[in-house]
C-alpha positions in Angstrom: -5.3 -39.3 -57.4 -8.3 -37.5 -56.1 -9.8 -36.6 -59.5 -11.5 -33.5 -58.0 -12.2 -32.0 -61.4 -14.0 -35.2 -62.5 -16.1 -35.1 -59.3 -16.9 -31.5 -59.8 -17.9 -32.0 -63.4 -20.2 -34.9 -62.5 -21.8 -33.0 -59.7 -22.4 -29.9 -61.9 -23.9 -32.0 -64.6 -26.3 -33.6 -62.1 -27.3 -30.1 -60.8 -28.0 -29.0 -64.3 -30.2 -32.0 -65.0 -32.2 -31.3 -61.8 -32.6 -27.7 -62.8 -33.8 -28.7 -66.3 -36.3 -31.2 -64.7 -37.5 -28.5 -62.3 -38.1 -26.1 -65.2 -40.1 -28.7 -67.0 -42.2 -29.4 -63.8 -42.9 -25.9 -62.6 -45.8 -25.4 -65.1 -47.5 -28.5 -63.7 -47.0 -27.2 -60.1 -48.4 -23.8 -61.1 -51.5 -25.5 -62.5 -51.7 -27.5 -59.3 -51.5 -24.3 -57.3 -54.4 -22.9 -59.4 -56.4 -26.1 -58.6 -55.7 -25.8 -54.9 -56.6 -22.1 -55.0 -59.9 -23.0 -56.6 -60.6 -25.6 -53.9 -60.0 -22.9 -51.2 -62.2 -20.3 -52.9 -65.2 -20.8 -50.5 -63.0 -19.1 -47.8 -63.8 -15.8 -49.6 -67.4 -16.0 -48.4 -66.1 -15.7 -44.9 -63.7 -12.8 -45.3 -60.5 -14.8 -46.1 -58.4 -14.7 -49.3 -56.5 -17.9 -50.2 -52.9 -17.4 -51.6 -51.1 -20.3 -53.2 -47.5 -20.0 -54.3 -44.9 -22.3 -55.9 -41.2 -21.8 -55.2 -38.0 -23.7 -56.2 -34.9 -24.1 -54.0 -32.1 -26.5 -54.6 -33.7 -29.8 -55.7 -37.1 -29.1 -54.1 -40.3 -27.5 -55.4 -42.6 -26.2 -52.7 -46.3 -25.4 -52.6 -47.2 -22.9 -49.9 -50.7 -21.8 -48.9 -51.8 -18.8 -46.9 -55.3 -17.8 -46.1 -55.6 -14.2 -44.9 -58.4 -12.1 -43.6 -59.5 -9.3 -45.9 -60.6 -6.9 -43.1 -57.7 -7.2 -40.7 -54.1 -6.2 -40.9 -52.6 -8.7 -43.3 -50.2 -11.0 -41.5 -48.7 -13.4 -44.0 -47.2 -16.7 -43.0 -47.0 -19.9 -44.8 -49.8 -21.9 -43.2 -49.4 -25.1 -45.3 -46.2 -26.1 -46.9 -45.3 -29.2 -48.9 -42.0 -30.0 -50.5 -41.4 -32.3 -53.5 -37.9 -33.4 -54.4 -36.8 -33.5 -58.0 -34.1 -36.0 -59.1 -31.6 -35.6 -61.9 -33.5 -38.4 -63.8 -36.7 -36.3 -63.7 -38.3 -38.2 -60.9 -40.6 -36.4 -58.4 -40.8 -37.6 -54.7 -42.4 -36.6 -51.5 -41.4 -37.8 -48.0 -44.1 -39.0 -45.7 -42.0 -38.9 -42.5 -40.7 -42.4 -42.9 -39.6 -42.8 -46.5 -39.8 -41.3 -49.9 -42.6 -42.0 -52.4 -42.7 -41.2 -56.1 -45.4 -39.1 -57.5 -46.3 -38.4 -61.1 -45.7 -34.8 -62.2 -49.4 -34.2 -63.0 -51.3 -31.1 -61.7 -54.3 -33.2 -60.7 -52.2 -35.8 -58.7 -50.1 -33.1 -57.0 -53.3 -31.3 -56.0 -54.9 -34.5 -54.8 -51.8 -35.3 -52.7 -51.5 -31.8 -51.2 -55.2 -31.6 -50.3 -55.3 -35.1 -48.8 -52.3 -34.3 -46.6 -53.8 -31.1 -45.3 -57.5 -31.9 -45.3 -57.9 -31.8 -41.5 -56.2 -28.4 -41.2 -58.1 -26.9 -44.1 -61.4 -28.1 -42.8 -60.7 -26.9 -39.3 -59.7 -23.5 -40.5 -62.8 -23.3 -42.7 -65.1 -24.2 -39.9 -63.5 -21.6 -37.7 -64.0 -19.0 -40.4 -67.7 -20.0 -40.7 -68.1 -19.8 -36.9 -66.4 -16.3 -36.8 -68.7 -15.0 -39.5 -71.8 -16.4 -37.8 -70.8 -14.9 -34.5 -69.5 -11.6 -36.0 -66.0 -12.1 -34.7 -63.0 -10.6 -36.4 -60.6 -13.0 -34.8 -60.3 -16.4 -36.5 -58.6 -18.0 -33.5 -61.1 -17.3 -30.7 -62.3 -20.6 -29.2 -65.8 -21.2 -28.0 -66.5 -19.5 -24.7 -63.5 -17.1 -24.9 -64.1 -13.4 -25.0 -61.8 -10.6 -26.1 -60.5 -8.6 -23.3 -61.0 -4.8 -23.4 -57.5 -3.7 -22.3 -58.6 -0.1 -21.8 -61.0 -0.9 -19.1 -58.3 -2.6 -17.0 -56.7 0.7 -16.1 
């Protein structure tokens, strides 16, 4: 016999355990989000506001970071994303592209892991923001030597 009801009950119990583990971990992730937000606070001096959010989907808890300009039309996209898988036994794992590694559910360790992974991107964006402020540019993505085109003068 297939014993589908038994398979269903086992799977539902596993899903419930993952949900309970996630509920227990979310406060640590919220605390980690606050720590990441504090690390990104210097962006404010250069006209950018850091937003850090935590979301839960299936067996994954995600941290998403966006840094938006305060003086331009707000365009929100998730600049940095990191997902952490929760197991039914209460384990927390991240995937490095090759294999999964365990991580303690501790706000400090989660923050340290997130910032270490994204250090180069954060530093590059911060340096761009500093350069834009120094040169009076309102565009965070203008490279050295590039100039904005005045479209109205073309016609």
